[in-house]
Each structure stands twice: as structure tokens, then as C-alpha cells.
N, C-alpha and C positions, 0 to 999 in steps of 0.2 A: 319782395319774397317773404315778407314777415307775415306768413299765413298762420295765424293762431299759434305763434310761438308761446304765448302765455298758456294756451290750452295744453300744449305738450309739457311745459314746465310744471304746471300745477297739478296735472293728473298723471303721475308716473308710478310704475311698480316693476322692479327687477331685482336681481341679486345684490345690487348696491343700494336698494331702497328707493330707486327712482320709479315713479308710477306713470304708466302710459294709459290713457283712456281707451275704451273699447274701439273707438274710431281709428285708433292709431296702431299700425302694425310696426313692430320694432325687432331689431336683431343686433346682437353685438358683432361689430366688424373687426374690432381689435380690443384685446384685453392684455395689458402688460402690468409690470410691477407698480407703475405710478399712475397710469391713466387707463380709462376705458372709453371706447368710442361706439356709439350706437348709430345705426341708420334708422330713421323713423319715417314712416309713410302714412299719409292720411288716406284711409280706405275710400272715403267718399270723393275726394278730388284727385287722388293719385300723386299729389305733390309730395316731395320728400325733402328732408334736411338731415344734417349730421349733428349729433350732440356729443360733445367731448366733456368729460369730467374726470376728477381725480379718483383713484381706485380706493383709497382709504376712506373710512366713514367721516373723519374730520380732515379738512384740508390743512396742511401745514402752511405757514406763511410763504414758504418757498413754492409750494404747489400753486397757491393762489397767485403769487407774483408771476410765475411762468405762464399760467393761462391768461392773466390780464395783459402781460407783455405780448403774448402771441396775438391776442385780439387787437391791440393797438397797432402792432406792426402789420398784421394781416389786413386790417381796415385801410391802412395807408397804402399797402401794396396793391390792393384790388381796385383802387380808385380809377375809373375809366379804363379798366383792363378787361378784355374779353376772355383771356386765357388763364385767369387767376381765380382760384376759389374765392367766392364772396363771403366775407365775414359779416354776419347779421347782427348778433347781439351777444352780450355776456351778462349773466345775472346770478345772484346768490339766492338759493331756495332751500327750504327745510325739506329733508327727505322723510320717509315714513317713520324713521327713528328719531325725528326732530333734530338731526344733525344738519349743520349748514353745508350745502353742497354748491360748488361753483359750476355753472353750466355754460359752455361755449357753443353757440349755434352758428353753423355755416350752411351755405347752400350745398345741396348734394350735387357734386360735379359729374356724377354718373360716368366714371372713368376708371381706368386701371393703372396702378403704379407701373412706371417704365420697367422696373426691375422684374416684374412678372411677364413682361412682353418679350424679353430677350431670349431668343431660341438658343438651344445648346450649341449649335454650330454658328451662331451669330446671325446678323441680318444680311439680306442681299443688299447691294449698294443702293438701289432705289428706295427701299424701305428705310434704310439707315439715314439717307439724306433727307427724306421726308420728315422723319422724327427729329433729326438734328435741327432742321429749319424751324419746326414748330416749337421745340424747346428754346431755341434762340429767341424767337419772337416773344414767347412768354416771359423769359428773363429780361428781355428788352423792356417790356411793359412794367415789370417790377422795378427795374433800375430807373426808368423814366419817373417813377413815383418816389425816387430817392431812397429806395430800400435795397439793401445788399443782403443776400442770403448767405449766412456764414457756415452752413453745414449742408450743402447741396449734395444729394445722393440720388441714384436712380429710383430708390423706393419713395422719395419725396416728390418726384416729378410724375404727374399723372397725364395719361393720354386718352 
């Protein structure tokens, strides 16, 4: 799934100084105090990926450590796993202001966080059991790869 990751990384432009080429459609899917996440699509092929980077112009050592640790753990967790987001690559690039920016690339899972799927009145039993079984299978794949998620929440599980 390493479809022109270099093209995306080298040709980017947005409010954080990351440049996307004309062939790439992009949108911010999350913007917080510490990180910003883009969904990037290649208009010619329709393929998509997710790019995560730090919000500040210069990464602190802690920001860099977090993203690199996430990549290493994510790479381990997704080995031979069908239900786990695939971590593709991490690299450091200069942005349009010549600041170093760490970019973490993952496959686009094209899914919704579990927290957004929970109805106000809860699930009916069939839907609840289906989602519970799928979540259990995904966690089993992660645990099989000797990774334990220390901060599991509905917003971090995607369906």
C-alpha cells in the first residue's frame, strides 16, 4: 500500500505547512493541541491514506518520541492482522517553512470510531453482540502479536 508515499510527503501544503500536490485531495480529520491528522486521497487512483503529524511547527523530543513509539508498536500490532490499521511508514520532512516535521503514514481503514456508533438508547442485543465479537477478534489479533493496548476506549476502536 506504499502508493507514492514519497509524492504525498514531498508535495504538501496546508495550515501546518504541509504541501499536497494537485493530484491529492486532502482534509483534516482531527486537529488537537498536539497533533493533526489528514486523510489524503489520490484523485487518479482513488487510493487513500492517513497522515499524522505534530501540531507545532517544530516537534519537541517528546512529540517525536510519541510518534516513533506509535509507529513501532503499530507496526508490531498489525503483523498478519486483518482487523488492525496498517502502519506504513514514518519519516521526517522539511515543511514549507523549512521546519522539520515528522509524518506518520497509515492505511486508511475507511471506518468509524465505535464511540460515534453508539445510539443514545444503546444497541439492540444482536448489534451489540456483533460489535463485541468483532472488537474481541481485533484485540485477539493485537495480543497475538504481543502488544497490549494500555488506553483502550470506544473512540480508539473503529468499525
